[in-house]
C-alpha positions as CSV (number, residue, x, y, z in Angstrom):
1,X,0.0,0.0,0.0
2,X,1.2,3.6,-0.6
3,X,2.7,5.3,2.5
4,X,0.4,7.2,4.7
5,X,1.1,10.9,3.8
6,X,-0.3,12.2,7.1
7,X,2.2,10.4,9.3
8,X,4.6,7.5,9.6
9,X,3.6,4.1,8.1
10,X,2.1,1.9,10.7
11,X,1.2,-1.8,10.8
12,X,-1.6,-2.1,8.3
13,X,-1.3,1.5,7.4
14,X,-3.0,2.5,10.7
15,X,-1.9,5.7,12.5
16,X,-2.0,6.3,16.2
17,X,-3.5,9.6,17.4
18,X,-2.5,11.4,20.6
19,X,-5.3,12.7,22.8
20,X,-5.2,16.2,24.5
21,X,-3.0,14.9,27.3
22,X,-0.5,13.3,24.9
23,X,-1.7,9.8,25.6
24,X,-2.5,7.2,22.9
25,X,-5.4,4.8,22.9
26,X,-5.7,1.4,21.2
27,X,-8.8,-0.8,20.9
28,X,-8.9,-4.5,21.6
29,X,-11.6,-6.2,19.6
30,X,-13.2,-9.6,19.8
31,X,-12.1,-10.0,23.4
32,X,-13.5,-13.2,25.0
33,X,-15.7,-12.3,28.0
34,X,-13.5,-14.5,30.3
35,X,-10.6,-12.1,29.9
36,X,-12.4,-8.8,29.1
37,X,-12.0,-7.4,32.6
38,X,-9.9,-4.7,34.3
39,X,-7.6,-7.2,36.2
40,X,-6.5,-9.3,33.2
41,X,-6.2,-6.5,30.7
42,X,-4.5,-4.1,33.0
43,X,-1.9,-6.7,33.9
44,X,-1.3,-7.6,30.3
45,X,-1.0,-4.1,28.8
46,X,1.0,-2.7,31.7
47,X,4.0,-4.8,30.6
48,X,4.3,-2.4,27.6
49,X,4.2,0.7,29.7
50,X,2.0,2.7,32.2
51,X,-1.7,2.4,31.3
52,X,-3.5,5.7,32.1
53,X,-7.0,4.6,31.3
54,X,-8.9,1.3,30.6
55,X,-12.5,1.2,29.4
56,X,-14.2,-2.1,29.0
57,X,-17.3,-2.7,26.8
58,X,-18.6,-6.1,27.5
59,X,-21.5,-5.9,25.0
60,X,-19.2,-5.1,22.1
61,X,-16.4,-7.4,23.3
62,X,-14.0,-4.5,23.2
63,X,-11.6,-2.7,25.5
64,X,-10.1,0.8,25.0
65,X,-6.6,1.0,26.5
66,X,-4.9,4.4,26.9
67,X,-1.1,4.5,27.2
68,X,0.7,7.5,28.5
69,X,3.3,7.3,25.8
70,X,3.1,6.7,22.0
71,X,5.9,4.2,21.9
72,X,4.2,1.9,24.5
73,X,1.1,1.8,22.3
74,X,3.2,1.1,19.3
75,X,4.9,-1.8,21.1
76,X,1.6,-3.3,22.2
77,X,0.3,-3.3,18.6
78,X,3.2,-5.6,17.6
79,X,2.1,-8.5,19.7
80,X,-1.0,-10.7,19.8
81,X,-3.1,-9.7,22.8
82,X,-2.8,-12.3,25.6
83,X,-1.1,-14.6,23.0
84,X,-4.5,-14.9,21.3
85,X,-4.4,-14.1,17.6
86,X,-8.2,-13.9,17.4
87,X,-8.2,-10.8,19.5
88,X,-7.8,-7.7,17.3
89,X,-5.8,-4.6,18.3
90,X,-6.0,-1.4,16.4
91,X,-5.3,2.3,17.0
92,X,-8.3,4.1,18.5
93,X,-9.9,6.6,16.1
94,X,-11.8,9.7,17.0
95,X,-15.1,9.7,15.2
96,X,-16.7,13.0,14.3
97,X,-17.7,14.8,17.4
98,X,-16.5,12.0,19.7
99,X,-14.2,12.9,22.6
100,X,-11.0,10.9,23.2
101,X,-11.1,8.5,26.1
102,X,-10.1,10.7,29.1
103,X,-7.2,10.2,31.3
104,X,-9.2,9.6,34.4
105,X,-9.6,5.9,35.2
106,X,-12.9,4.9,33.7
107,X,-15.4,3.1,35.9
108,X,-16.7,-0.2,34.6
């Protein structure tokens, strides 16, 4: 695919976006209910760097993970989540009018 003109080429051509606080969010998709919880995901993603926010959506089998630093999010994107290739991980994207996940720890 042609290089992304707006930024650096990313895995799959996807680009990470910083939020107002400089943090970067990624979305885990197709997360099995048994592991889609704060304890499991926080422990897993914290190995890449400090997690500033974690939002779980059980109904959509998704979790939004916000890292304090861009490079930690980039590193997380390089590995299968919890060694499970069926779990997707992609950069979080702001949709029109949607606010970025905030830095405050989200309540489940």
